[in-house]
PLY file of the C-alpha trace (Angstrom):
ply
format ascii 1.0
element vertex 99
property float x
property float y
property float z
element edge 98
property int vertex1
property int vertex2
end_header
81.07 101.45 114.61
83.64 98.89 113.83
87.58 99.39 113.98
90.31 97.52 112.63
93.27 97.13 114.88
96.25 96.08 112.68
99.33 95.23 114.45
102.83 94.25 113.23
105.23 92.06 115.17
108.87 92.73 115.89
111.23 90.30 114.63
111.18 86.98 116.19
108.09 87.56 118.39
106.99 84.10 119.07
108.66 83.65 122.48
106.95 86.93 123.46
103.51 85.77 121.77
103.54 82.65 123.67
104.24 84.29 127.04
101.38 86.99 126.65
99.06 84.72 124.77
96.63 83.85 127.59
95.89 87.55 128.64
95.74 88.53 125.07
93.07 85.93 124.28
91.16 86.63 127.64
90.51 90.34 126.37
89.54 88.94 123.01
86.92 86.47 124.55
85.53 89.29 126.49
84.80 91.41 123.26
83.34 88.16 121.98
81.07 87.58 125.14
79.74 91.20 124.63
78.96 90.62 120.91
81.38 93.12 119.69
84.16 91.20 118.11
83.74 90.41 114.22
87.11 88.53 113.75
90.75 88.22 115.21
93.77 86.40 114.43
97.45 86.47 113.58
99.28 86.68 110.34
101.35 83.57 109.83
105.11 84.27 108.82
104.73 81.59 106.22
101.87 80.27 103.97
100.57 77.90 106.54
97.60 77.97 109.01
100.11 76.50 111.57
103.57 78.19 110.89
105.38 76.42 113.78
108.44 77.92 114.73
108.16 80.48 111.83
105.85 82.45 114.10
103.62 85.31 113.09
104.20 88.77 111.45
101.23 90.64 113.12
97.49 90.47 114.04
94.15 91.80 113.07
91.22 92.50 115.19
87.90 93.86 113.83
85.73 94.81 116.77
83.15 97.31 117.73
83.73 100.34 119.88
81.77 103.46 120.76
84.62 105.58 119.24
87.99 105.85 117.59
89.55 106.77 120.96
88.02 103.86 122.92
89.38 101.51 120.15
93.02 102.97 120.38
92.72 102.80 124.17
91.69 99.23 124.07
94.47 98.39 121.57
97.11 100.21 123.68
96.18 98.19 126.75
96.58 95.00 124.77
99.15 92.50 126.81
101.03 91.98 123.36
101.85 95.77 123.53
103.08 95.46 127.12
105.02 92.20 126.25
106.86 94.03 123.28
105.37 91.84 120.69
104.14 94.62 118.39
106.61 96.85 116.55
103.25 99.19 115.66
99.66 99.05 116.13
97.09 101.14 113.59
93.57 101.57 114.55
91.40 102.64 111.77
87.48 102.84 111.32
86.06 99.91 109.63
82.74 99.80 107.20
81.20 96.52 106.96
79.85 96.06 103.35
79.77 92.41 102.70
78.51 89.81 103.51
0 1
1 2
2 3
3 4
4 5
5 6
6 7
7 8
8 9
9 10
10 11
11 12
12 13
13 14
14 15
15 16
16 17
17 18
18 19
19 20
20 21
21 22
22 23
23 24
24 25
25 26
26 27
27 28
28 29
29 30
30 31
31 32
32 33
33 34
34 35
35 36
36 37
37 38
38 39
39 40
40 41
41 42
42 43
43 44
44 45
45 46
46 47
47 48
48 49
49 50
50 51
51 52
52 53
53 54
54 55
55 56
56 57
57 58
58 59
59 60
60 61
61 62
62 63
63 64
64 65
65 66
66 67
67 68
68 69
69 70
70 71
71 72
72 73
73 74
74 75
75 76
76 77
77 78
78 79
79 80
80 81
81 82
82 83
83 84
84 85
85 86
86 87
87 88
88 89
89 90
90 91
91 92
92 93
93 94
94 95
95 96
96 97
97 98
């Protein structure tokens, strides 16, 4: 089943994001290589695909896991969590309807 991992950043998270980004992306690439990643990306702090120093306010990952517990465990082990990027993380089951 798919799960949505919805994360909200702490204020001024950009320096923390930059530090932890390579490890964060490596985990996403592993999900992609396993064919389990539907989509992943950050929420720009301003209405622009490249927000520059404005940074980001959070992230969304939708990926396939065997259970809600496994999705939560994966989310808890995100390098952004360890680096203090996220103020909160919510994991919810996700049902694909379209396209």
